[in-house]
Every structure is written in C-alpha cells, then in structure tokens.
Residue, then its C-alpha position, 0 to 999 in steps of 0.5 A: m366594830t373597835s377600831r384597836s389595832h392591838y386585840m387579843p382573844k378571851s384566855t381560853f383561846l391563848n391557852l391552846p396548844e400554838e398547833k390548835r391556836n394554828v388550826i383554828l386561825n389557818a380555818a379563818i383565815d380561808e373563810f374571810a379569803e374567801y367570803g369577806l366578814e360579812n359573808a363568813s360562816t362561823n359554822r364554817i370556821v368551827s367545821k374546818s377547825g375540828i371544834s364545837k362551836g360552844s368551844f368556838y365562843q369560848y375563844f371568841e365573842d363572834k367572827q368579828d372578834l376572831f378577825m380583829y385579831l387576825l389583824t393583831v397577828l398581821e402587825r405583829e408578823k409585819m413588825e417583825y419583819f421589818k425591823g431588819k430592813h434597811p434602805p439599800s442607801m441614805n441618798m435616796d429622794t422620794f420616790q426612791y424611797f417609796r419605791w424600795m417601800i413598795k418593793t419591802g411591802m410585797e416582800f411582806n405580802s408574798a411570805y403571808p399572802r392568804l392572810v394579807q388576802a382575806i384582811s386586805r379583801v375585808m379592810f378594801n373591799e368591805g370599806m371597814y379600811y375607811k369606815n372604821f380605821a380612818n384614824i390609823r388610815e388618817r395616821s398613813m395619809q399624814g406620813l405621805r404628806t410628810m414626804i410630799r411637802e419635804a419632797i418639793e421643798r427638796g426640788e423633787v416634787d414642782p411647788s406646784v402640785d396639790v398635796e392632798l391630791a398627791v396623797m391621793i395618787m400616792e395611797t390610791w398607786s400603793n393599794a393598786i399593786s398590793n390587789y395586784i400582788l395579790q390576785e397575780g401572786m396567788k395563781q403562782k406555785d411560788i408566790m416569792k419567786w414570782v414576785r422576785s422575778a426580773k418581769t414582776q419587778q419590772m412591772i412595779d417599776k412602771m407602775l411606779y414610774v406612772m405614778e412618779y412621772g404623773l408627780r413630778k411633771t408641774e401641774s402648770d404644765f398639764e393645765k397647760n396640756f389638756q387646754e391645748r388639747t381640749t382647746p378647739 
C-alpha cells in the first residue's frame, strides 16, 4: 500500500456533486469506524451510499484507495483548522507547549469525531501507522526528539533522561489521550462541549502531568528509588 499523504481519487468521483461525494465519504467513514479496513465491506458502503458497485469502481480502485483518500481529507481539514491556532504565550516551556498541542488536537478531533475514529481504528488498531506509514511516524518522532533535546538544554528535563525513551513515552501518552477522548467522547450528546468541560480538561491535565512528572524526574532518582524498593 502506498504511504502518500496526499491522494486523489479518480476524476469521475471529483466531478460528482458535492452532496453525493459527501454521502459516499460518510458511508465509508461509518464503515471503517465500525469494521476497520480489513473487515470493511465494499457492498455495505455502496448500499449505504445508494450507488452501484460498478459506480464505486469508477470512483476508486478499491476500499484501500478510498481509505487513502480519507487520509487526505483528514490532513486537509487539520491543516485548515490549525492555520488560525497559535500558542497563547511565546514563553511556554516544553511541557506547556506539548499540553497546548495535545489540547488543540483534541479540539480538532472533537470537530471531526467519526472521521478521526475511522482513521485511528485502521492506523493504530490494525497497525497501519507502524507498518505502512513509517516515514510519517519518523517525522513525528523526530519532532519530539527535538523538543526533548531543547528541553534538556533549557534545564526543563534532566540530562540523565534517555531521549528515545522520552519520545516513546510522549508518543504513547498522546495516543492514549486521543483514544480516551474518542472512546468517551462518542458517548456524549455534544462531544465538543464535553471536551471543553472543566472535568474533561482536568482529566487531560492529570494524564499529561503523569507523563511530565516522569520525564522531569531524573533517571538517577528513579534508579535509586527502584533499588531501594527491590533490595532486600
């Protein structure tokens, strides 16, 4: 499977009226969110879209082709969303900036919950993010490495902290928070209102604090405490 981040379907799909395109895309989003990519059914997508199977293949090569286009849609919407978003202060430390990034990302996810849920199920639950999008993941990891190294230089993170371990923790924690927001948020009548509520914001802060505390605490302190707990 290709790992291109920008993918366009056949021109026959793009020439359809916007309303009809959205019906097909929404049917695909529901299918991928419910069944993932591997178990997704083209028959269910065309049935829910009200189109023939022959028409589907005039628009896309297959269901993977359609999923790749949804990735492009997600990326386009995310770029547009973040255009007008700026950190509230230029004097944030690394963890304050990371917290702002996470919370802004949660706002975006709340604006497009079903699309994000569909993409996340395939990318993470089916492992596509790690197998087919290694280059995209590596760019993200490199950005986190830069953040940690700069934080060490500014004295925000102790130099004894292992950079690769810190990156793994930040990636894992951000994915965990995203999954929490999606799973719990989809149960709410108004997901955006729920995400912005004081209770949810406090929960996110607590989750981020656990990560931050672990990274700020020195590795030497950890080893010392670990030995004290494990030495007879």
